[in-house]
C-alpha positions in Angstrom: -34.6 -1.7 36.7 -32.1 -3.7 38.4 -30.8 -4.6 35.0 -30.4 -1.3 33.7 -28.9 0.1 36.8 -26.4 -3.0 36.0 -25.6 -2.2 32.6 -25.0 1.7 33.5 -22.6 0.4 36.4 -20.9 -2.0 34.1 -20.4 0.7 31.0 -19.1 3.0 33.9 -16.7 0.5 35.5 -15.5 -0.3 31.4 -15.2 3.9 31.2 -13.1 4.1 34.9 -10.9 1.5 33.6 -10.1 3.0 30.7 -9.5 6.6 32.0 -7.2 4.6 34.8 -5.1 3.1 32.1 -4.7 6.1 30.6 -3.4 7.6 33.2 -1.1 5.1 33.6 -0.1 5.4 30.2 0.5 8.9 30.5 2.6 8.7 33.5 4.9 6.0 31.5 5.0 8.3 28.7 6.4 10.9 30.7 8.6 9.1 32.6 10.1 7.8 29.1 10.8 11.3 28.0 7.7 11.6 25.2 5.9 14.7 25.3 4.4 14.6 22.0 1.0 13.3 22.7 -2.3 14.5 21.4 -5.7 13.8 23.0 -9.1 14.5 21.9 -9.5 16.6 24.6 -7.4 19.3 22.5 -10.5 19.1 19.4 -8.8 21.0 16.6 -5.4 19.8 17.0 -6.2 16.3 17.6 -8.6 16.1 14.4 -5.8 18.1 12.2 -3.2 15.3 13.3 -5.8 12.6 12.7 -6.5 13.7 9.3 -3.1 14.8 8.5 -1.8 11.5 6.9 -4.8 9.6 6.6 -5.6 9.5 2.9 -9.2 8.0 2.2 -11.6 10.6 3.8 -14.3 7.4 4.5 -12.2 7.2 7.6 -12.9 10.4 8.6 -16.2 10.5 9.1 -18.1 10.9 12.1 -19.4 7.2 12.5 -15.6 6.1 12.6 -14.3 5.5 15.8 -10.8 7.5 16.7 -8.2 6.9 18.8 -8.4 8.1 22.4 -4.7 9.6 21.7 -2.0 10.5 19.2 1.8 9.8 19.9 4.3 11.1 17.5 7.9 9.7 18.8 10.9 11.7 18.0 13.1 9.1 17.8 13.5 5.1 17.5 14.0 5.0 21.2 11.1 7.3 22.1 8.8 4.6 19.2 10.5 1.7 21.4 9.1 3.3 24.8 5.7 4.5 23.5 5.1 1.1 22.4 6.1 -0.6 25.4 3.9 1.6 27.7 1.2 0.9 25.3 1.4 -2.8 25.3 2.3 -2.4 29.4 -1.0 -1.0 30.1 -3.2 -2.9 27.5 -3.8 -0.2 24.5 -4.2 -1.7 21.3 -1.9 0.2 19.0 -1.8 1.3 15.4 1.4 2.0 14.0 0.8 4.6 11.2 4.0 5.4 8.4 2.0 6.9 6.1 -1.3 6.8 6.6 -2.4 5.2 2.8 -4.3 2.2 3.9 -7.1 1.8 1.9 -9.4 0.5 4.2 -7.9 2.5 7.1 -6.3 0.3 9.2 -3.5 2.2 10.5 -5.7 5.0 11.7 -8.6 3.2 13.0 -9.7 0.3 15.1 -12.9 -1.4 17.1 -11.2 -1.3 20.2 -12.3 1.5 22.9 -9.0 1.9 24.4 -6.8 2.2 21.1 -4.2 4.6 20.0 -2.0 5.9 17.5 1.7 5.6 17.4 2.4 8.2 14.5 6.3 7.7 12.7 6.1 11.0 10.9 9.2 12.2 12.9 11.2 9.1 12.6 12.0 9.4 9.1 15.8 9.8 8.3 17.2 8.3 5.2 20.8 7.5 5.3 22.1 6.5 1.5 25.4 4.9 0.9 26.8 5.3 -2.7 29.9 3.0 -1.9 27.8 0.1 -0.9 24.6 1.3 -2.8 22.7 0.7 -0.1 20.2 2.5 2.4 18.9 2.8 6.0 15.5 4.0 6.0 13.5 4.7 8.9 10.1 3.5 9.1 8.5 7.0 9.1 10.2 8.3 5.6 7.8 8.4 2.9 8.2 7.0 -0.5 9.2 10.6 -2.0 12.0 11.1 0.8 13.1 7.7 -0.2 13.8 9.0 -3.7 14.7 12.6 -2.8 17.6 10.9 -0.4 18.6 8.6 -3.1 18.8 11.5 -5.9 20.7 13.8 -3.4 23.5 11.3 -3.6 23.8 9.9 -6.8 21.9 9.8 -10.5 23.1 6.6 -11.0 21.0 4.7 -8.2 17.2 4.4 -7.9 15.0 1.8 -6.0 12.0 -0.1 -7.0 8.5 1.0 -5.2 5.5 2.4 -6.3 4.6 5.8 -7.7 2.8 8.0 -5.0 5.4 9.7 -3.5 3.3 10.3 0.0 3.2 6.5 0.5 4.8 6.0 4.0 7.7 3.4 2.9 7.1 1.2 5.7 3.5 0.0 4.9 4.6 -0.1 1.6 7.7 -2.4 1.9 5.6 -4.5 4.7 3.2 -5.7 1.5 5.6 -6.0 -1.2 5.7 -2.9 -3.0 5.1 -3.3 -6.8 5.9 -0.4 -9.0 7.5 0.9 -12.3 11.0 -0.7 -12.0 9.5 -4.2 -10.7 10.0 -5.8 -14.1 13.4 -5.0 -13.8 14.6 -5.4 -10.3 11.3 -6.6 -8.2 9.4 -5.1 -6.0 10.6 -3.4 -2.6 10.3 -6.2 -0.7 12.6 -8.5 -3.0 15.4 -5.5 -2.6 15.1 -5.3 1.7 18.6 -6.6 2.9 18.2 -6.2 6.5 15.4 -4.6 9.2 15.4 -3.5 12.7 12.1 -4.9 14.1 10.5 -3.9 17.8 8.6 -7.3 18.9 5.5 -7.3 21.2 8.3 -8.6 24.3 10.2 -5.5 23.6 13.1 -6.7 21.8 15.0 -5.1 18.6 15.7 -7.6 16.4 17.7 -7.8 13.1 18.0 -10.0 10.5 20.9 -12.1 11.9 18.9 -12.4 15.4 15.2 -12.9 13.8 16.0 -15.6 11.8 15.1 -16.4 8.2 11.7 -17.3 8.5 10.5 -14.2 10.5 12.8 -12.2 7.9 11.0 -13.6 5.3 7.6 -12.9 7.0 8.3 -8.8 7.2 9.3 -8.5 3.7 5.4 -8.9 2.3 3.6 -10.7 4.7 1.8 -6.9 5.3 2.0 -4.4 8.0 0.5 -4.6 11.5 1.2 -8.5 12.5 4.7 -8.8 13.2 5.7 -6.0 15.4 6.7 -2.1 14.7 9.8 -1.9 12.2 11.9 0.7 13.0 14.2 0.8 9.9 14.9 -1.1 6.8 18.3 -1.4 4.7 17.8 -1.5 1.2 19.5 -2.6 -1.7 20.2 0.3 -4.7 19.3 -0.4 -7.8 21.3 0.8 -11.2 19.3 3.4 -13.6 20.8 5.1 -16.5 21.7 8.8 -16.4 18.5 9.2 -19.2 15.3 7.2 -19.1 12.2 8.1 -21.4 8.7 8.3 -20.2 5.7 8.4 -22.2 2.1 8.6 -22.6 -0.2 7.8 -25.5 -4.0 8.3 -25.2 -6.6 6.2 -27.1 -10.2 7.5 -27.1 -13.5 5.5 -28.0 -15.0 1.9 -27.4 -13.4 0.2 -30.5 -9.8 1.8 -30.4 -9.5 1.5 -26.7 -10.9 -2.4 -27.2 -8.6 -3.1 -30.0 -5.5 -1.3 -28.1 -5.8 -2.7 -24.3 -6.7 -6.3 -25.8 -3.2 -5.9 -27.6 -1.5 -4.8 -24.8 -2.2 -7.7 -22.3 -0.2 -9.7 -24.8 2.5 -7.4 -25.8 3.4 -5.7 -22.2 4.1 -8.5 -19.8 6.4 -10.1 -22.5 8.6 -7.0 -23.3 11.9 -6.6 -22.2 12.6 -5.8 -18.6 13.9 -2.1 -19.2 10.3 -1.4 -20.4 7.3 -0.9 -18.3 3.9 -0.1 -20.1 0.6 0.5 -17.6 -2.7 1.3 -19.0 -5.3 3.2 -17.2 -8.9 3.1 -18.9 -11.4 5.8 -17.9 -14.8 7.4 -18.6 -14.6 10.9 -20.7 -17.2 13.1 -21.8 -16.6 14.5 -25.0 -19.1 16.7 -27.2 -21.9 16.2 -24.5 -21.3 12.4 -25.2 -19.8 9.6 -22.9 -17.4 7.9 -24.3 -14.2 5.8 -23.0 -10.6 6.4 -23.2 -6.9 4.7 -22.3 -3.8 6.3 -21.2 -0.8 3.9 -21.9 1.7 5.3 -19.4 5.3 4.2 -19.4 9.0 4.2 -18.7 12.0 2.8 -20.8 15.2 2.8 -18.9 17.2 3.8 -22.1 17.3 6.9 -24.7 13.8 7.5 -26.7 15.5 6.4 -30.1 15.6 2.9 -28.7 12.4 3.1 -27.2 10.4 4.1 -30.7 12.2 1.4 -32.5 11.2 -1.3 -29.9 7.4 -0.3 -29.5 7.1 0.2 -33.0 8.2 -3.1 -33.6 6.4 -4.7 -30.8 3.2 -2.9 -30.4 2.4 -0.6 -33.6 -1.1 -1.0 -32.6 -0.5 1.8 -30.0 0.5 4.5 -32.6 3.7 5.8 -30.2 5.4 9.0 -31.6 8.1 10.9 -30.5 6.0 13.8 -29.9 4.0 11.0 -26.9 8.0 11.0 -25.3 10.3 12.8 -22.8 13.6 12.2 -22.0 14.5 12.6 -18.2 16.7 11.7 -15.3 14.9 8.9 -13.3 14.3 10.9 -10.1 12.9 13.5 -12.8 10.5 10.1 -13.9 9.7 9.8 -10.0 7.9 13.5 -10.3 6.7 12.5 -13.7 4.4 9.2 -12.9 3.8 11.2 -9.4 2.4 14.1 -11.2 4.2 16.5 -8.9 7.3 18.4 -8.9 10.8 17.3 -7.8 11.2 19.8 -5.0 7.6 18.5 -3.7 8.9 15.1 -3.8 9.8 15.2 0.0 6.3 16.7 0.9 4.3 14.4 3.3 0.8 15.7 3.2 -1.1 14.8 0.2 -3.8 17.3 -0.9 -5.9 15.7 -3.2 -7.5 13.8 -0.7 -10.8 12.0 -2.0 -13.8 9.3 -0.4 -12.3 6.2 -2.1 -12.8 2.6 -2.5 -10.5 0.3 -4.7 -10.2 -3.8 -5.2 -7.6 -5.7 -7.0 -7.1 -9.1 -9.3 -4.5 -10.8 -11.2 -4.9 -11.8 -14.7 -3.2 -15.1 -15.6 -4.8 -15.0 -19.1 -5.8 -11.9 -21.3 -9.2 -10.4 -21.1 -11.6 -11.5 -24.1 -12.5 -8.6 -26.0 -16.4 -9.5 -25.1 -15.3 -8.5 -21.6 -13.5 -5.3 -22.0 -16.5 -4.4 -24.3 -19.1 -5.3 -20.8 -16.8 -2.9 -19.0 -16.7 0.2 -21.1 -20.4 1.0 -20.2 -19.6 0.7 -16.4 -16.7 3.2 -16.7 -18.5 5.5 -18.4 -21.9 6.0 -16.5 -19.1 6.4 -13.4 -17.5 9.9 -12.4 -14.1 8.7 -10.8 -14.0 5.1 -11.9 -10.8 3.5 -12.9 -9.2 0.5 -14.0 -5.4 0.2 -13.9 -3.5 -2.8 -15.3 -0.2 -3.0 -14.3 2.3 -5.6 -16.4 4.1 -8.3 -14.7 6.6 -10.7 -16.2 10.3 -10.0 -16.0 11.5 -10.4 -12.8 8.8 -11.4 -11.8 8.5 -14.8 -14.0 12.0 -15.8 -12.9 11.4 -15.8 -8.9 9.7 -18.2 -7.4 6.1 -17.7 -5.6 7.4 -18.8 -2.1 10.7 -16.3 -2.5 8.6 -13.9 -0.3 4.7 -14.1 1.4 4.0 -12.3 -1.7 3.4 -15.3 -4.4 1.6 -13.1 -7.4 4.7 -13.9 -10.0 5.3 -16.5 -12.7 2.1 -17.1 -14.8 0.5 -13.6 -14.1 0.1 -11.7 -16.5 -0.7 -8.3 -14.7 -2.3 -6.9 -12.0 -5.7 -4.9 -12.0 -6.5 -2.3 -9.7 -9.9 -1.2 -9.4 -10.4 2.9 -8.0 -13.6 4.4 -7.3 -13.1 8.0 -5.9 -16.1 10.8 -5.2 -15.9 14.3 -3.2 -19.4 14.1 -1.8 -19.7 12.9 2.1 -22.2 10.5 3.1 -23.1 8.8 0.0 -20.5 6.0 0.2 -23.1 2.9 0.0 -23.8 3.5 -3.3 -20.2 3.9 -4.8 -19.1 1.2 -2.7 -21.5 -1.0 -4.5 -21.2 0.1 -7.6 -17.3 -0.8 -7.0 -18.6 -4.2 -5.6 -20.8 -4.9 -8.9 -17.8 -4.3 -11.0 -15.6 -7.1 -9.1 -18.5 -9.1 -9.2 -18.7 -8.9 -13.0 -14.8 -9.2 -13.5 -14.9 -13.0 -11.8 -15.2 -15.1 -14.9 -11.9 -13.3 -16.2 -9.1 -13.2 -13.7 -7.1 -15.6 -10.9 -9.7 -17.7 -9.3 -9.4 -20.9 -6.7 -8.8 -18.8 -4.8 -9.2 -15.4 -6.5 -6.3 -13.5 -5.9 -5.7 -9.8 -4.5 -2.5 -7.8 -3.4 -2.4 -6.9 0.0 -1.1 -3.3 -0.2 -4.7 -2.8 -1.9 -6.3 -3.6 1.1 -9.8 -5.1 0.9 -12.3 -5.9 3.6 -14.9 -7.2 1.5 -12.6 -10.2 1.2 -13.7 -11.1 5.0 -12.0 -9.4 8.4 -12.1 -9.5 12.4 -13.4 -6.7 14.0 -11.4 -7.5 16.8 -8.5 -8.7 14.9 -8.6 -12.3 16.6 -10.1 -14.3 14.1 -9.3 -18.1 13.7 -6.8 -19.3 11.2 -9.4 -21.1 9.1 -11.8 -17.7 9.2 -8.6 -15.8 8.4 -8.1 -17.8 5.2 -11.4 -15.9 3.6 -8.5 -13.0 3.0 -5.2 -14.4 4.0 -5.3 -17.2 1.1 -6.4 -14.4 -1.4 -3.7 -12.0 -0.9 -0.6 -15.7 0.3 -1.7 -18.2 -1.4 0.0 -21.2 -0.4 2.2 -19.1 1.9 -0.3 -18.3 4.3 0.2 -21.3 6.4 4.0 -20.4 7.1 3.1 -16.8 7.7 0.7 -17.9 10.4 3.7 -20.4 11.8 5.6 -17.4 11.9 3.1 -15.0 13.8 2.3 -18.0 16.1 6.0 -17.8 17.2 6.9 -13.9 17.3 3.6 -12.7 18.7 1.7 -15.3 20.2 -0.6 -13.3 22.3 -1.7 -11.4 19.5 -0.7 -7.9 20.5 0.0 -6.5 16.7 -3.5 -7.1 15.2 -6.3 -5.4 13.0 -9.2 -6.5 10.9 -6.8 -8.9 8.4 -3.7 -9.4 10.4 -2.2 -12.8 10.3 -3.7 -14.9 13.0 -2.4 -17.0 15.6 -2.3 -20.4 16.1 -4.6 -21.6 18.8 
């Protein structure tokens, strides 16, 4: 009985500490002029805010721990004060830019006293056409970035991802692959300055932080270094007319032959041409089969595209009817499957439960491997494999240029995607994904098997407290960053030695 009483007392004491800390936090926030704070006591508003940006419905389920409160700063200055108050009173912080973290790491934590600082209101994008640059506040989505550029000029663009509701800050922090990567590199390759709020409360730019930290924040993953307040990006030249295209192939034999040939062609095409392929199961006439969608863009007119593809990839069978000429910003909407008017919309209405994984291929997959994949996809509704070519710029840049190392020698990246609608059946779907990933192990990079940090995957290893040792963290750290992992650890240990900014797969500190 004494033991039970002791446990109850300790739990009560711990709870009392949390609430005392919360009262202190509220007082600090209030004195700093921060009024937009929502707690779980306002259940409907809290649930709406928590879910608003969170993409993966797996992390809205009742078993997932939620934050005690959500703070929505209205300015960079308020971000600085909100983070300062949170650190002062011992709160674990999750900073949310867009909420698209595949493993929910910007919205969830194991700590009882954690909170979300949601940057949705700090989303200004200032474009300077004269210098071909823009300052992007950390809460801006990719769609907002693209729309702001197009509002100023049709001849500039930016190389980043295709989903407009993705938060720009998290995307840039992990590298940022996209349609223009073969031509101009990733988003992070085109970041030229940054304002970073550190755990010590300092706001550093490129000059004051030094090149090691500036290197780390551009691809070393979010949640480790501090809070980025704004990014300065280099805009890139785009022609007045680009050509987009989609070609479908159906049936196991046709898909096998065309996808196999794609592996040899797509990574070696000229930089102006990008062509990815998505493979998935379909039902036709009551029978299950496989379909491949070849989806791409050429930085130029349609007649040039047709000439180049017919010469280098006749197996695709591309025709004029498969193509559309348009402006670059219209191509952004095309790849996003949305309208130009909706690019700046933050809320994504098509949310699902999902589990994703990633790989990099350094040699083509044999036809036998492809044939073994098709039955798995045919029998799992919502299963997709997306392969995107590298080459071009990525072949010309050393693996140490930024933390993202998967450059020369890699033909393409692979994203495995599984989505589902029903709640409470996660285990079966996750197991299917793990089996698919296991099947692919002989055919992809190894020693270590590489992964893309923007496609977070806790199956690679994690620390529930975010305080793993360097050696424990290697299980995922070297998959994401290869030989750059140790340099990231060194930078982390210097900028955040007390590991204030942490999550289940953050960069660890040396002890």
